[in-house]
N, CA, C and O of each residue as an XYZ file, in Angstrom:
612
protein
N     -35.444     55.797     84.137
C     -35.565     56.605     82.950
C     -34.201     57.182     82.540
O     -33.850     57.166     81.360
N     -33.415     57.706     83.540
C     -32.092     58.251     83.250
C     -31.185     57.183     82.651
O     -30.400     57.456     81.742
N     -31.301     55.968     83.168
C     -30.463     54.873     82.668
C     -30.779     54.568     81.212
O     -29.870     54.250     80.445
N     -32.006     54.652     80.822
C     -32.398     54.396     79.426
C     -31.851     55.487     78.518
O     -31.349     55.200     77.432
N     -31.944     56.740     78.961
C     -31.443     57.872     78.147
C     -29.926     57.776     77.999
O     -29.397     57.973     76.905
N     -29.224     57.475     79.095
C     -27.756     57.359     79.049
C     -27.361     56.205     78.131
O     -26.436     56.341     77.331
N     -28.045     55.090     78.237
C     -27.744     53.933     77.384
C     -28.000     54.270     75.914
O     -27.202     53.912     75.048
N     -29.105     54.955     75.633
C     -29.447     55.349     74.263
C     -28.376     56.278     73.681
O     -27.953     56.101     72.539
N     -27.942     57.265     74.466
C     -26.900     58.203     74.004
C     -25.581     57.467     73.747
O     -24.898     57.746     72.762
N     -25.229     56.546     74.615
C     -23.995     55.772     74.441
C     -24.063     54.947     73.164
O     -23.075     54.851     72.436
N     -25.217     54.350     72.884
C     -25.379     53.577     71.656
C     -25.263     54.457     70.410
O     -24.689     54.036     69.405
N     -25.805     55.675     70.472
C     -25.681     56.607     69.348
C     -24.217     56.967     69.092
O     -23.783     57.014     67.941
N     -23.464     57.218     70.148
C     -22.040     57.550     69.997
C     -21.264     56.385     69.393
O     -20.438     56.582     68.502
N     -21.524     55.189     69.871
C     -20.829     54.011     69.350
C     -21.196     53.783     67.886
O     -20.324     53.480     67.071
N     -22.474     53.924     67.546
C     -22.915     53.735     66.158
C     -22.275     54.774     65.242
O     -21.871     54.452     64.125
N     -22.183     56.017     65.708
C     -21.552     57.076     64.908
C     -20.090     56.792     64.642
O     -19.607     56.987     63.527
N     -19.378     56.330     65.667
C     -17.958     55.992     65.503
C     -17.788     54.833     64.538
O     -16.863     54.829     63.726
N     -18.674     53.851     64.622
C     -18.615     52.696     63.746
C     -18.846     53.097     62.286
O     -18.127     52.634     61.400
N     -19.828     53.941     62.031
C     -20.125     54.393     60.670
C     -18.948     55.194     60.106
O     -18.611     55.060     58.930
N     -18.335     56.012     60.932
C     -17.200     56.818     60.483
C     -16.030     55.928     60.063
O     -15.333     56.246     59.099
N     -15.806     54.827     60.763
C     -14.718     53.915     60.411
C     -14.995     53.174     59.116
O     -14.055     52.757     58.438
N     -16.242     53.002     58.758
C     -16.587     52.274     57.542
C     -16.392     53.099     56.276
O     -16.301     52.532     55.187
N     -16.326     54.428     56.390
C     -16.169     55.278     55.205
C     -14.755     55.133     54.677
O     -13.798     55.245     55.443
N     -14.599     54.879     53.351
C     -13.256     54.693     52.795
C     -12.481     56.002     52.776
O     -13.039     57.071     52.533
N     -11.195     55.895     53.035
C     -10.317     57.065     52.947
C      -9.979     57.312     51.495
O      -9.877     56.367     50.714
N      -9.804     58.562     51.122
C      -9.416     58.908     49.760
C      -7.920     58.703     49.628
O      -7.134     59.538     50.077
N      -7.526     57.612     49.023
C      -6.108     57.282     48.898
C      -5.451     58.046     47.763
O      -4.224     58.057     47.664
N      -6.229     58.682     46.908
C      -5.677     59.350     45.741
C      -5.053     60.696     46.026
O      -4.064     61.062     45.391
N      -5.602     61.437     46.959
C      -5.127     62.794     47.217
C      -5.152     63.061     48.707
O      -6.049     62.616     49.423
N      -4.153     63.795     49.159
C      -4.191     64.281     50.528
C      -4.991     65.571     50.510
O      -4.732     66.446     49.684
N      -5.937     65.701     51.387
C      -6.747     66.910     51.418
C      -6.624     67.573     52.769
O      -6.308     66.935     53.773
N      -6.878     68.857     52.773
C      -6.863     69.594     54.015
C      -8.266     69.564     54.608
O      -9.238     69.424     53.866
N      -8.394     69.691     55.930
C      -9.725     69.735     56.523
C     -10.543     70.865     55.899
O     -10.011     71.937     55.609
N     -11.818     70.622     55.698
C     -12.757     71.605     55.154
C     -12.461     72.005     53.721
O     -12.992     73.008     53.244
N     -11.630     71.248     53.022
C     -11.326     71.543     51.627
C     -12.290     70.776     50.743
O     -12.384     69.554     50.856
N     -13.010     71.464     49.865
C     -13.913     70.748     48.968
C     -13.157     69.738     48.123
O     -12.052     70.027     47.662
N     -13.722     68.571     47.914
C     -13.046     67.495     47.183
C     -12.704     67.896     45.764
O     -11.679     67.456     45.243
N     -13.533     68.725     45.107
C     -13.273     69.062     43.716
C     -12.021     69.924     43.544
O     -11.493     70.004     42.435
N     -11.530     70.569     44.602
C     -10.314     71.370     44.508
C      -9.080     70.494     44.354
O      -8.043     70.973     43.895
N      -9.168     69.223     44.726
C      -8.005     68.361     44.628
C      -7.679     68.036     43.180
O      -6.595     67.526     42.895
N      -8.589     68.317     42.263
C      -8.354     68.053     40.849
C      -7.622     69.191     40.158
O      -7.194     69.030     39.015
N      -7.465     70.321     40.804
C      -6.810     71.470     40.200
C      -7.699     72.161     39.190
O      -8.804     71.708     38.890
N      -7.194     73.271     38.672
C      -7.898     74.061     37.677
C      -7.065     74.067     36.405
O      -5.905     74.476     36.450
N      -7.602     73.633     35.282
C      -6.825     73.677     34.041
C      -6.365     75.100     33.745
O      -7.126     76.053     33.912
N      -5.121     75.238     33.307
C      -4.605     76.569     33.015
C      -3.288     76.536     32.283
O      -2.687     75.481     32.082
N      -2.854     77.719     31.887
C      -1.591     77.911     31.178
C      -0.860     79.062     31.860
O      -1.453     80.101     32.151
N       0.422     78.869     32.110
C       1.237     79.962     32.622
C       2.441     80.148     31.707
O       2.915     79.197     31.084
N       2.923     81.369     31.635
C       4.186     81.643     30.961
C       5.117     82.222     32.010
O       4.696     82.961     32.899
N       6.368     81.878     31.892
C       7.316     82.367     32.872
C       8.720     81.895     32.582
O       9.017     81.361     31.513
N       9.565     82.104     33.555
C      10.988     81.844     33.439
C      11.372     80.736     34.405
O      11.035     80.804     35.587
N      12.070     79.720     33.921
C      12.491     78.603     34.766
C      13.815     78.973     35.427
O      14.787     79.340     34.768
N      13.817     78.863     36.732
C      14.977     79.274     37.504
C      15.065     78.461     38.781
O      14.079     77.866     39.217
N      16.243     78.435     39.378
C      16.384     77.791     40.679
C      15.653     78.621     41.729
O      15.569     79.845     41.621
N      15.132     77.949     42.732
C      14.308     78.639     43.727
C      15.129     79.515     44.671
O      14.640     80.550     45.123
N      16.359     79.125     44.974
C      17.150     79.828     45.986
C      17.347     81.302     45.647
O      17.122     82.167     46.494
N      17.761     81.591     44.430
C      18.003     82.989     44.049
C      16.714     83.812     44.096
O      16.708     84.955     44.553
N      15.636     83.215     43.619
C      14.367     83.947     43.575
C      13.813     84.232     44.962
O      13.190     85.272     45.171
N      14.026     83.335     45.908
C      13.514     83.534     47.254
C      14.423     84.466     48.050
O      13.939     85.332     48.779
N      15.732     84.295     47.915
C      16.674     85.078     48.711
C      16.897     86.488     48.174
O      17.279     87.382     48.928
N      16.665     86.693     46.895
C      16.911     87.996     46.287
C      15.637     88.481     45.589
O      15.321     88.015     44.494
N      14.907     89.405     46.206
C      13.649     89.862     45.613
C      13.816     90.553     44.264
O      12.837     90.705     43.533
N      15.034     90.976     43.913
C      15.263     91.616     42.618
C      15.638     90.609     41.536
O      15.750     90.971     40.365
N      15.831     89.360     41.915
C      16.227     88.333     40.942
C      15.080     88.069     39.979
O      13.903     88.156     40.329
N      15.463     87.748     38.776
C      14.488     87.424     37.741
C      15.162     86.561     36.703
O      15.785     85.550     37.029
N      15.038     86.960     35.458
C      15.677     86.230     34.369
C      17.188     86.444     34.449
O      17.663     87.577     34.524
N      17.923     85.358     34.432
C      19.387     85.433     34.507
C      19.927     85.796     33.130
O      20.043     84.935     32.258
N      20.256     87.067     32.936
C      20.714     87.524     31.626
C      22.183     87.911     31.607
O      22.807     87.911     30.545
N      22.745     88.241     32.760
C      24.157     88.604     32.795
C      24.995     87.336     32.927
O      24.499     86.318     33.409
N      26.255     87.384     32.507
C      27.114     86.198     32.648
C      27.209     85.702     34.096
O      27.204     84.495     34.336
N      27.296     86.621     35.055
C      27.392     86.230     36.468
C      26.106     85.525     36.903
O      26.165     84.493     37.571
N      24.948     86.071     36.531
C      23.668     85.465     36.904
C      23.491     84.104     36.236
O      22.966     83.173     36.846
N      23.930     83.990     34.980
C      23.830     82.702     34.282
C      24.709     81.645     34.939
O      24.298     80.495     35.092
N      25.939     82.044     35.332
C      26.834     81.110     36.023
C      26.250     80.689     37.370
O      26.331     79.522     37.754
N      25.665     81.641     38.076
C      25.043     81.345     39.369
C      23.893     80.356     39.181
O      23.755     79.401     39.946
N      23.078     80.590     38.167
C      21.964     79.690     37.862
C      22.482     78.278     37.585
O      21.949     77.304     38.116
N      23.509     78.170     36.764
C      24.073     76.856     36.438
C      24.590     76.150     37.683
O      24.350     74.958     37.873
N      25.300     76.886     38.529
C      25.862     76.288     39.745
C      24.756     75.848     40.708
O      24.845     74.780     41.313
N      23.721     76.671     40.846
C      22.617     76.301     41.744
C      21.893     75.058     41.228
O      21.546     74.166     42.003
N      21.669     75.008     39.927
C      20.997     73.844     39.338
C      21.878     72.613     39.481
O      21.402     71.541     39.855
N      23.155     72.768     39.185
C      24.108     71.660     39.318
C      24.170     71.168     40.765
O      24.365     69.979     41.018
N      24.002     72.099     41.710
C      24.042     71.740     43.132
C      22.759     71.100     43.639
O      22.704     70.640     44.780
N      21.725     71.065     42.801
C      20.489     70.390     43.191
C      19.365     71.305     43.640
O      18.337     70.825     44.119
N      19.538     72.612     43.496
C      18.475     73.528     43.896
C      17.211     73.228     43.096
O      17.285     73.038     41.882
N      16.050     73.181     43.754
C      14.804     72.910     43.026
C      14.521     73.969     41.957
O      14.840     75.146     42.127
N      13.924     73.530     40.870
C      13.550     74.432     39.790
C      12.096     74.855     39.955
O      11.229     74.051     40.298
N      11.853     76.133     39.701
C      10.506     76.686     39.771
C      10.271     77.544     38.540
O      11.192     77.812     37.768
N       9.039     77.967     38.370
C       8.693     78.847     37.268
C       8.250     80.183     37.853
O       7.286     80.244     38.616
N       8.955     81.248     37.493
C       8.582     82.601     37.889
C       7.629     83.110     36.817
O       8.045     83.396     35.694
N       6.354     83.223     37.164
C       5.348     83.598     36.171
C       5.383     85.094     35.892
O       5.968     85.869     36.648
N       4.761     85.477     34.817
C       4.698     86.882     34.428
C       3.997     87.743     35.478
O       4.257     88.942     35.571
N       3.114     87.141     36.265
C       2.449     87.920     37.313
C       3.206     87.880     38.641
O       2.670     88.279     39.674
N       4.462     87.395     38.615
C       5.331     87.434     39.780
C       5.173     86.289     40.757
O       5.803     86.298     41.815
N       4.353     85.307     40.436
C       4.165     84.167     41.326
C       5.183     83.083     41.015
O       5.577     82.899     39.863
N       5.608     82.362     42.055
C       6.483     81.213     41.878
C       5.626     79.967     41.837
O       4.824     79.732     42.741
N       5.789     79.164     40.793
C       5.064     77.906     40.651
C       6.040     76.750     40.804
O       7.066     76.693     40.127
N       5.711     75.841     41.691
C       6.478     74.619     41.853
C       5.906     73.603     40.868
O       4.722     73.274     40.946
N       6.725     73.099     39.942
C       6.214     72.104     38.995
C       6.072     70.738     39.664
O       6.951     70.300     40.406
N       4.955     70.078     39.388
C       4.715     68.732     39.902
C       4.267     67.851     38.749
O       3.910     68.342     37.677
N       4.289     66.552     38.979
C       3.875     65.628     37.929
C       2.350     65.532     37.893
O       1.659     66.038     38.777
N       1.851     64.883     36.871
C       0.412     64.659     36.757
C       0.008     63.389     37.499
O      -1.177     63.060     37.558
N       0.972     62.677     38.060
C       0.710     61.398     38.720
C       0.572     61.557     40.230
O       1.121     62.482     40.828
N      -0.175     60.629     40.832
C      -0.262     60.547     42.280
C       0.030     59.111     42.662
O      -0.679     58.219     42.195
N       1.025     58.835     43.478
C       1.883     59.803     44.133
C       2.794     60.514     43.129
O       3.112     59.994     42.060
N       3.194     61.711     43.519
C       3.984     62.574     42.645
C       5.322     61.932     42.300
O       5.950     61.290     43.142
N       5.744     62.111     41.067
C       7.066     61.683     40.589
C       7.866     62.946     40.303
O       7.295     63.972     39.931
N       9.167     62.881     40.470
C       9.994     64.056     40.224
C       9.886     64.514     38.770
O       9.818     63.691     37.856
N       9.871     65.804     38.568
C       9.838     66.368     37.213
C      11.144     67.117     36.919
O      11.247     67.839     35.926
N      12.138     66.936     37.793
C      13.408     67.654     37.627
C      14.044     67.382     36.266
O      14.480     68.315     35.592
N      14.101     66.114     35.854
C      14.732     65.806     34.559
C      13.943     66.422     33.407
O      14.522     66.780     32.381
N      12.645     66.545     33.569
C      11.808     67.189     32.549
C      12.062     68.702     32.514
O      11.961     69.322     31.455
N      12.388     69.291     33.658
C      12.588     70.738     33.755
C      14.002     71.185     33.397
O      14.187     72.318     32.954
N      15.002     70.325     33.577
C      16.401     70.725     33.366
C      16.673     71.376     32.009
O      17.378     72.384     31.964
N      16.142     70.842     30.892
C      16.429     71.492     29.615
C      15.878     72.919     29.502
O      16.272     73.669     28.609
N      14.976     73.285     30.399
C      14.345     74.604     30.329
C      14.926     75.595     31.332
O      14.490     76.746     31.372
N      15.896     75.180     32.140
C      16.505     76.092     33.114
C      17.118     77.279     32.382
O      17.913     77.111     31.458
N      16.741     78.468     32.804
C      17.241     79.693     32.180
C      16.471     80.094     30.930
O      16.935     80.939     30.163
N      15.306     79.501     30.716
C      14.512     79.813     29.520
C      13.101     80.225     29.899
O      12.586     79.877     30.961
N      12.495     80.978     28.993
C      11.071     81.288     29.126
C      10.287     80.103     28.600
O      10.661     79.480     27.607
N       9.187     79.801     29.287
C       8.391     78.648     28.908
C       6.900     78.985     28.942
O       6.449     79.925     29.597
N       6.174     78.171     28.206
C       4.717     78.173     28.272
C       4.345     76.785     28.770
O       4.688     75.782     28.145
N       3.640     76.730     29.903
C       3.318     75.460     30.538
C       1.805     75.336     30.670
O       1.133     76.245     31.157
N       1.289     74.207     30.233
C      -0.129     73.939     30.439
C      -0.260     72.746     31.366
O       0.572     71.839     31.363
N      -1.308     72.765     32.147
C      -1.551     71.702     33.110
C      -2.629     72.126     34.070
O      -3.476     72.961     33.751
N      -2.592     71.547     35.242
C      -3.578     71.894     36.266
C      -2.899     72.738     37.342
O      -1.829     72.391     37.843
N      -3.538     73.845     37.685
C      -3.025     74.778     38.669
C      -3.581     74.442     40.052
O      -4.751     74.089     40.197
N      -2.718     74.559     41.063
C      -3.097     74.302     42.445
C      -2.597     75.442     43.316
O      -1.568     76.049     43.022
N      -3.318     75.729     44.378
C      -2.846     76.665     45.394
C      -3.238     76.111     46.746
O      -4.410     75.824     46.989
N      -2.270     75.961     47.621
C      -2.504     75.473     48.975
C      -1.640     76.289     49.925
O      -0.418     76.322     49.780
N      -2.245     76.928     50.866
C      -1.494     77.665     51.881
C      -0.545     78.696     51.303
O       0.528     78.923     51.862
N      -0.910     79.320     50.207
C      -0.063     80.329     49.579
C       0.951     79.768     48.586
O       1.615     80.540     47.894
N       1.087     78.450     48.498
C       2.006     77.817     47.559
C       1.287     77.574     46.239
O       0.177     77.041     46.218
N       1.920     77.964     45.146
C       1.354     77.767     43.815
C       2.096     76.631     43.124
O       3.314     76.506     43.249
N       1.360     75.814     42.404
C       1.954     74.673     41.734
C       1.218     74.416     40.423
O       0.066     74.814     40.252
N       1.903     73.745     39.507
C       1.284     73.339     38.255
C       1.731     71.921     37.940
O       2.920     71.605     37.980
N       0.763     71.075     37.627
C       1.101     69.725     37.165
C       1.319     69.843     35.661
O       0.430     70.276     34.928
N       2.481     69.464     35.221
C       2.898     69.719     33.846
C       2.317     68.682     32.892
O       2.632     67.494     32.969
N       1.472     69.153     32.004
C       0.967     68.306     30.925
C       1.748     68.586     29.640
O       2.008     67.680     28.848
N       2.120     69.868     29.446
C       2.901     70.250     28.271
C       3.772     71.438     28.643
O       3.329     72.359     29.329
N       5.018     71.406     28.183
C       5.939     72.518     28.411
C       6.710     72.762     27.126
O       7.140     71.824     26.456
N       6.880     74.045     26.791
C       7.648     74.396     25.597
C       8.367     75.718     25.830
O       7.845     76.615     26.492
N       9.573     75.825     25.278
C      10.331     77.066     25.360
C       9.705     78.083     24.423
O       9.266     77.747     23.323
N       9.668     79.338     24.876
C       9.136     80.427     24.055
C      10.111     81.601     24.114
O      10.997     81.641     24.968
N       9.941     82.540     23.213
C      10.745     83.761     23.247
C      10.260     84.634     24.404
O       9.088     84.595     24.779
N      11.166     85.408     24.954
C      10.768     86.334     26.020
C       9.712     87.279     25.466
O       9.943     87.944     24.455
N       8.551     87.345     26.119
C       7.508     88.251     25.630
C       7.987     89.709     25.655
O       8.684     90.127     26.579
N       7.608     90.462     24.642
C       8.023     91.866     24.547
C       7.555     92.668     25.760
O       8.227     93.609     26.180
N       6.424     92.301     26.310
C       5.877     93.024     27.450
C       6.151     92.302     28.772
O       5.406     92.480     29.737
N       7.201     91.498     28.825
C       7.514     90.719     30.026
C       7.730     91.607     31.224
O       8.411     92.628     31.138
N       7.149     91.218     32.345
C       7.300     91.959     33.607
C       8.395     91.358     34.471
O       8.715     91.901     35.529
N       8.974     90.247     34.037
C      10.005     89.589     34.825
C      11.293     90.401     34.722
O      11.798     90.642     33.625
N      11.825     90.824     35.882
C      13.060     91.616     35.849
C      14.236     90.776     35.359
O      14.223     89.549     35.461
N      15.240     91.445     34.832
C      16.458     90.746     34.427
C      17.537     91.026     35.462
O      17.571     92.080     36.096
N      18.413     90.044     35.605
C      19.523     90.226     36.553
C      20.795     89.769     35.902
O      21.860     89.830     36.517
């Protein structure tokens, strides 16, 4: 009787492993364990903010819109040196711009004309592990909002 039960359990384990191997992997998106599949599509949204190099914003908590000649020169040098561009949103979050394609394509050339400018960006919003990102569907330069919370430097 024990031999039959052990054999039956072994067959169940083998069948389970076999079924798991037959399920196709999602080649379109990398997902985290326990992450609902619908989150991989992002949430449609619009953000307004300031395009800036990431280094100054991360290293200097008082950094914001580069308005002084020194800050503008620093921004230019950081961008020229290859520092990634991000969007500092009005609510103080940093958004990493990504493409709408998978696998992702660089959006640096699309972002360069907006370095040092306020922008309105529409696309899909993502958040993973505290990182905020937006896949850019449309981007346009806008005037600095009168009620902007982004500090100037």
